[in-house]
C-alpha positions in Angstrom: -12.8 -1.4 14.0 -11.9 -4.7 12.1 -8.7 -4.5 10.7 -9.5 -6.6 8.4 -11.7 -5.9 5.6 -13.5 -7.3 2.7 -14.6 -5.5 -0.9 -17.9 -4.7 -2.0 -18.3 -4.4 -5.7 -22.0 -4.4 -5.2 -20.8 -0.9 -4.4 -18.5 2.0 -6.2 -16.7 3.0 -3.8 -15.5 -0.5 -3.1 -13.8 0.1 0.3 -13.8 2.9 3.0 -11.6 3.6 5.4 -11.6 7.4 7.5 -9.7 7.8 10.5 -12.3 8.0 12.5 -13.6 4.6 11.0 -10.0 3.1 11.9 -9.5 4.7 15.2 -6.1 6.8 13.7 -5.1 10.3 13.2 -4.1 10.6 9.0 -4.6 8.2 7.1 -7.9 8.0 4.8 -8.0 5.4 1.1 -10.5 4.2 -0.6 -11.0 1.7 -3.3 -13.3 3.2 -5.9 -14.7 1.4 -9.2 -16.6 2.9 -12.1 -18.5 2.5 -15.3 -18.7 4.2 -18.4 -22.6 6.4 -17.2 -20.9 6.8 -13.9 -19.0 9.6 -12.2 -16.6 9.8 -8.8 -16.7 13.0 -7.6 -14.6 14.7 -4.5 -12.6 17.1 -2.6 -9.6 16.7 -1.3 -10.3 19.9 1.4 -7.2 19.9 3.7 -5.6 17.0 2.4 -3.2 16.1 -0.2 -4.1 13.0 -2.3 -2.8 10.2 -4.6 -5.1 8.1 -7.2 -3.7 4.8 -8.0 -5.1 3.1 -11.0 -6.1 -0.7 -10.8 -7.6 -1.8 -14.0 -9.2 0.2 -16.8 -8.6 3.4 -17.6 -10.3 6.8 -17.5 -9.5 11.0 -17.2 -9.8 13.2 -13.8 -10.7 16.6 -13.8 -9.7 19.2 -11.2 -9.2 22.8 -11.7 -9.2 23.5 -15.1 -6.9 20.3 -15.7 -7.6 16.8 -17.0 -5.2 13.8 -16.6 -5.7 10.5 -18.1 -4.9 7.4 -15.7 -5.4 4.0 -17.8 -3.2 0.2 -16.4 -4.6 -3.0 -17.8 -3.7 -4.7 -14.1 -2.0 -4.3 -11.4 0.6 -7.9 -12.7 0.9 -6.1 -16.1 2.3 -2.6 -15.7 3.7 0.4 -13.3 0.9 2.9 -12.7 1.2 6.6 -13.1 0.4 8.1 -10.0 -2.0 11.3 -9.6 -0.6 13.6 -6.5 -3.8 16.7 -5.7 -3.1 19.3 -2.9 -5.7 20.5 -0.1 -9.0 22.6 -1.6 -8.9 20.2 -5.3 -12.4 19.3 -6.5 -11.7 16.3 -9.1 -14.3 14.0 -10.6 -13.3 10.8 -12.7 -14.9 9.1 -15.6 -14.8 6.8 -17.8 -15.6 5.2 -21.5 -16.2 1.3 -20.2 -14.4 0.7 -16.9 -11.7 2.5 -14.2 -11.2 1.0 -10.7 -8.2 3.1 -8.9 -7.2 3.8 -4.9 -7.1 6.9 -3.6 -5.9 7.8 -0.4 -5.5 11.2 0.9 -3.4 13.0 4.3 -3.6 16.0 6.4 -1.5 18.6 4.6 -0.7 22.6 3.7 -0.6 22.7 -0.2 3.1 23.2 -0.4 3.4 20.9 -4.0 1.4 21.5 -6.9 -1.0 18.8 -8.9 1.1 16.8 -10.9 0.8 13.2 -12.4 3.8 11.0 -11.7 4.6 8.9 -15.1 5.5 5.5 -14.9 8.9 6.0 -16.1 9.7 8.5 -13.1 9.0 4.9 -10.3 12.2 3.7 -8.8 11.5 0.1 -8.9 14.3 -2.3 -7.0 15.0 -5.3 -5.9 14.8 -6.3 -1.4 15.9 -9.2 0.6 16.8 -12.6 -0.1 16.5 -16.0 0.2 12.5 -16.4 0.7 12.6 -13.3 1.9 12.8 -11.9 -2.1 10.2 -9.2 -3.3 10.3 -6.4 -5.5 9.3 -2.9 -4.6 8.2 -0.1 -6.8 8.0 3.3 -5.1 4.9 5.3 -6.5 5.1 8.1 -4.3 8.7 7.5 -1.6 10.6 9.9 -1.1 12.4 11.7 -2.9 9.4 12.6 -5.2 7.2 15.4 -3.5 4.4 15.0 -1.1 4.3 16.1 2.4 2.7 13.3 4.6 1.3 10.6 1.7 4.1 7.6 0.6 2.8 4.6 -1.5 4.8 1.8 -2.2 3.6 -1.7 -4.6 5.3 -4.6 -3.6 4.8 -8.2 -5.8 5.7 -11.1 -3.6 6.4 -14.9 -5.6 4.5 -17.6 -3.6 6.3 -19.1 -1.1 8.1 -15.6 -0.5 7.3 -13.4 3.1 7.4 -10.1 2.6 9.0 -7.0 5.4 10.9 -9.5 6.6 12.2 -9.5 9.6 8.8 -7.5 10.8 9.2 -3.6 10.8 7.5 -1.1 12.8 6.8 2.6 12.6 3.8 2.7 15.4 6.5 4.4 18.7 8.9 1.3 19.7 12.4 2.0 19.3 12.1 5.1 18.6 10.1 4.8 15.9 7.9 8.0 14.1 3.9 7.0 14.1 2.6 6.3 10.7 -0.8 4.4 9.6 -0.7 2.1 6.7 -3.0 0.5 4.8 -2.0 -3.4 3.0 -4.5 -4.1 -0.2 -4.2 -7.4 -1.7 -4.5 -8.8 -5.0 -3.4 -12.4 -6.0 -2.3 -14.0 -8.9 -4.4 -16.2 -10.1 -7.8 -14.5 -8.2 -8.4 -17.4 -5.8 -5.0 -17.6 -3.8 -4.2 -16.8 -0.4 -1.8 -14.9 1.8 -0.9 -14.4 5.1 -0.6 -11.4 6.9 0.6 -10.3 10.7 0.7 -7.9 13.2 2.1 -8.2 16.5 3.5 -6.2 19.3 6.5 -7.4 21.4 5.4 -5.2 24.5 1.9 -6.0 24.6 -0.5 -8.8 24.4 -1.7 -7.8 20.3 -0.6 -10.2 17.7 -3.4 -10.5 15.0 -3.1 -12.9 12.2 -5.3 -12.8 9.0 -5.7 -15.2 6.0 -6.4 -12.2 3.2 -7.6 -13.4 -0.2 -7.6 -10.8 -3.4 -9.0 -7.4 -2.9 -9.1 -8.3 0.9 -7.3 -4.6 3.2 -5.2 -5.0 6.4 -5.3 -1.9 8.6 -1.8 -2.1 10.3 -2.6 0.1 13.3 0.1 -0.9 15.2 2.7 -3.7 16.1 5.4 -5.3 13.9 4.0 -7.0 10.4 4.7 -8.7 7.6 2.9 -10.7 5.2 3.7 -14.6 3.6 2.3 -16.0 0.0 1.3 -19.3 0.0 3.1 -21.7 -2.7 1.4 -21.2 -5.8 0.2 -17.7 -5.4 2.1 -14.7 -6.7 1.0 -11.4 -4.6 0.7 -8.0 -5.1 0.0 -5.2 -2.1 -0.4 -1.2 -3.0 0.5 0.3 1.0 -0.4 4.1 1.5 1.3 5.3 4.4 0.7 8.6 6.5 2.7 10.0 10.1 4.5 12.3 11.4 7.5 12.0 8.8 6.7 15.1 6.9 8.6 16.2 3.2 12.1 14.4 3.6 11.5 13.0 6.9 9.8 10.4 4.5 13.0 8.3 3.8 13.0 7.7 7.1 13.3 3.4 7.6 10.8 1.7 9.7 12.3 -0.3 13.2 13.0 -3.7 12.8 12.0 -6.2 15.2 15.5 -6.7 16.7 14.5 -11.0 17.0 15.3 -11.3 13.3 17.2 -8.4 12.1 20.0 -10.0 11.7 17.9 -11.4 9.2 19.5 -9.1 6.8 23.4 -9.9 7.1 22.4 -13.2 5.5 18.8 -14.5 4.3 19.8 -18.0 4.1 21.4 -18.1 7.7 20.0 -20.8 9.6 18.5 -22.5 6.9 18.0 -26.4 7.0 18.8 -28.1 3.7 16.8 -31.4 3.0 17.6 -34.2 3.1 18.3 -34.1 6.9 21.3 -36.4 8.1 18.7 -39.0 10.1 16.2 -39.0 7.9 
């Protein structure tokens, strides 16, 4: 499968990734956009599912409960996140327009349906220098889920995210996690680069990503760079071998670049050069 996908706004299901289509084991992912006369119906079956609003607002009805979600846009506010356990039938409606993401992973049903408010979501600024970004932990440990892990990341134009590059594919003793990167840019014609690569195999992917693109991380180390003038947002869904509290396990950093965490401005060239 192509690991760089484009959104299709001619359809209600704008993006659609299944374990079968991605060639991995755990994670499914969709972006959906509905209007006032449309209803999105779905069943979680034997998976847990997390719904993240992207723009607009709507109502989710599931097993006799109703949940309202809205968001002016990903660059304007944190989301509320709806968690649904296995065996839940649900429908999504809107009075105007509602764009949202859903992702799911196999689960046993340990946790009940729950709407996590924006106030419950922890934010932090990570990195430094040209690798400084903000991470919103929209469904990560200690927030309860079986396999699902969700982050939203904001990268200023000209900066890198996920640097030093890291992996979670078994290399270096890391646990395996499937992962999707859903991108939005500010302005909408912005551009970024995403790379997936391995140290121990002939595998190196570099994708020029635009607003509403999706990248699959099937293996390898990975990082993302935002072009100058292009502020970047991406939504990560992850799921794999880590279960419950083990979801807090960090990824494995590429040892060639891990030293940057001690000083992100180390080895920084100062301009003008003395021989200019």
